[in-house]
SETI-757214 format. One record per residue: x, y, z of N, C-alpha, C in turn; residue in three letters. Coordinates in steps of 0.2 Angstrom, whole numbers, plus 5000, padded with zeros to 4 digits. Layout:
BEGIN
XYZXYZXYZALA ...
! end
This chain:
BEGIN
508549504897508149564899507849524906MET 507049484907506749474911506849414914LEU 506849364918506649324920506049304920SER 505649244918505149234917504449234925ASP 504949254929504649264937504649354934VAL 505049364933505049424932504549484929GLY 504449434922503949464918503249464921ARG 503149404926502549394928502649454933ARG 502749464938503049524941502949564939TYR 502949594936502949664930502149644928VAL 501849594924501249594923500849604929ALA 500949604935500649604938500549664943GLY 501349684943501049804942500649824936LEU 500549804931500349824927499449804927LEU 499349764929498549724929498449764934GLU 498449784940498149824949498649904946HIS 498849894939499049994941498550024942THR 497750044939497250094938496950104950ALA 497050024951496750034959497450044964ALA 497850014962498650034967498550114964MET 498450164961498550234961498350274967ALA 497950264971498150304978498350304984PRO 498550234982499250214986499950244985PHE 499850254979500650284975500450354974ALA 500150384972499950454971499050474978ALA 499350494983498750494985498350584987PRO 498750624982498350674983498250694977THR 497750754978497450784971497950814967VAL 498650844968499050884966499350814961ASN 499250764964500050694960499650674955GLY 499250684951498750664944499050724939TYR 499350784941499550834936499950824935LYS 500350754935501450754932501050704927ARG 500350664928500350624923500250654916PHE 500550684913500750694907501250684901ARG 500850684895501450664891502050704890PRO 502750674886503350684890503450754895TYR 503350744899503550764908503950694912SER 504450654908504550604910504350594916PHE 503650574919503150564922502850494916ALA 502550434919502050384914501550424912PRO 501050414910500550434906500150394904ASP 500450314904499950264903500450204905ARG 499750134905499950074907500650054901VAL 501150064902501850034899502350004903THR 502649954901503149954902503849954896TRP 504449964899505049954894505649954898ALA 506049964891506649944896507350004895VAL 507350044903507950084902507350164897GLU 506950164901506550204898506050244903ASN 506350304905505750344909505550374909ARG 504950344902504350384902503750324903GLY 503950264902503650214903503450194909ALA 502950184913502750174920502850124926LEU 503050074922503650014923504350014919VAL 504950014922505350034919506049954921ARG 506249914918506649854921507349894918VAL 507749924922508749944922508949864921GLN 509249884917510149834920510049784912GLY 510549734915510549664908510449604912SER 510449554906510449494909511249484913PRO 511049444918511649434923512249494928GLY 511649564926511949614929511649604937ASP 512149604942511849604948511449674952THR 511449724948511049764949510449784944SER 510249734941509549754939509149744941SER 508549794940507849794944507249824940HIS 506749794942506049844940505949894944VAL 505849944940505550034944504850014941GLU 504450034948503750074946503850144948MET 503350194942503650244942502950294944ARG 502550244946501750284947501650334954LEU 502250314959502250344964502250424967GLY 502150454969502450514973502750534978GLU 502850574977503450604986503050594993PRO 502250624992501750594998501550554997ALA 501750484993501550434997501750385005ALA 501150365005501450325012501850265008ASN 502550265010503050235008502650135010PRO 502650135015502350065017501850045012TYR 501150085013500650035008500650065002LEU 501250094999501450094989501750064990TYR 502350024995502549964993502349904993MET 501949904998501449834998501049834993ALA 500749874991500249884985500649864981SER 501249864976501849854975501949784972ASN 502049744980502049674982501749644980ILE 501049644981500349624982500449614973ALA 500449674972500149664963500549604960ALA 501249624960501849594959501949504959GLY 501549504966501549424965500949384966LEU 500349434964499649414959499949384953ASP 500349414949500649434945500849354942GLY 501349334949501849274948501449224950ILE 501049224954500549184957499949164952ARG 499749194947499349184943499749164936ARG 500049174934500549174930500349194924ASN 500349274926500249334919500749334917LEU 500549354910501049394905500849454902GLU 501449504905501449574902501349564895PRO 501149624891501249634885501849634882PRO 501949644875502749684873502949734876PRO 503549724879503849804881503849854876PRO 503749914877503749954872504349954869VAL 504649974864505449984861505250064860SER 505050114857504950174856504650194859ALA 504250254858503750314862503450294866ASP 503550284874503050244879502450314878PRO 502350384877501750404878501450414869TYR 501850374866501250354862500950304858ALA 501250234864500950194864500050164865ALA 499950134861499250114863499250064867GLU 498950124876498950074879498350134885ALA 498150074889497750124895498050204897PRO 497650234897497950294900497950274910LEU 498250324912498450314919497650344922LEU 497650354928496850384932497050444930PRO 496550484930496850574927496650624931ALA 496250594938496350614944496350564948SER 496250604958496250554962495650534962LEU 494950574959494350554958494450494956SER 494750484952494750414944494850374947GLU 495650384952496150334955495450284960ALA 495350324965494750314971494250264969VAL 493950304962493250244958493850184957ALA 494050194954494550124953494750064960ALA 495150114963495150084970494550044973LEU 493950074971493250074975493050014973ASP 493450034968492749954960493049884965ALA 493849904967494249824964494249784971ASP 494249714969494349674974494749634975GLU 495449634971495949614975496349644978PHE 496349714982496549734986496349744992TYR 495449734991495049724995495349654999ARG 495549604995495649524997496349535002SER 496649564999497449585001497649615008VAL 497349675007497249725014496849725018PHE 496149685018495549685019495149745017GLY 494249735019494149775017493949855021PRO 494349845026494249905030494749945032THR 495349935028495849985023495650005019LEU 495449985013495250005009494550045008VAL 494050025012493350065013493750135017ASP 493850125021494250195026494350245020TYR 495150205018495550245012495050285007LEU 494450265004494050274999493750325003VAL 493550305008493150355012493550415014MET 494150425017494650475018494750505011MET 494950495006494950514997494350534995LYS 493750524996493250574992493050634998ARG 493250655004493150665009493550715007ALA 494250705005494750765004494750794994GLU 494250734992494050774983493550804985ILE 492950804989492550834989492850934994ARG 493350904998493450975000493851004994ARG 494250984992494351004986493951044979TYR 493650994980493151044974492451104978GLU 492751084985492151144987492551214985ASP 493251194986493851274986493651274981ALA 493751244976493751254969493451304965LEU 492351304970491951314968491951394971ALA 492051384975492351464982492651494977ALA 493151464975493651524971493451514964ALA 493151534964492951514955493251564953ALA 493751594948493951614941493451674938PRO 493651744937493151764935493251764928SER 492751804925492951794917493651844915ALA 494251794910494751794906495451804913GLY 495251774919495751764924496051704921SER 496751684923497151634925497051584928VAL 496851514926496851484932497351434934VAL 497851464940498451414940498451324942PRO 499051314940499051254941499151204946ASP 499051254953499151224958498751274963VAL 498151244964497751274969497851324976SER 497651354977497751404984497551334989ASP 497151284987496751244993497351184992TRP 497851174987498351144988498751134992GLU 499051214989499451224995499451225002MET 498751255004498751235012498551155012ARG 498251155008497851055011498951025010GLU 499151025008499750975008500551005008TYR 500651085008501151115009501451085016PHE 501151105020501451085029501651005028GLU 501250965026501250885026501550855022PHE 501750865017502050825012502850875010PHE 
! end
């Protein structure tokens, strides 16, 4: 399966998942896909050849195409920040000799594991409380990202409050604000 170094790399990814989330899923909309049985992860797990797990190991020992896939990201993520956050987390796992929990062998959606942040707000709070990414990327970048994302969250919440649905109306899964805010850019 994985070498010792590979396991430690996976452990680092798992260790830093919550704080990594704003780099991987930087939009309000990005957290709506973290649902059970959606082929997107919903909790901090890893597995071999299982698309429901957060970290998916593909391949077998000796297979030259074996690799580790971190499934937290969304298409709107800045690829440089997303990859840098993955590499930093994985290297931290190697440097600290972290060991991951056993891989999930059955249903990752039923595993006893921490849930992924349920919203951009939760993810930003995790990043703001995290010292690891401040030490790796510097406090200026992290503080700026936290400030910008909190402003985005406030704009979203204000838009939802202004467009409060009337009694009996159906609330759309994706708001008009999300369509206006993200559609042209992403």
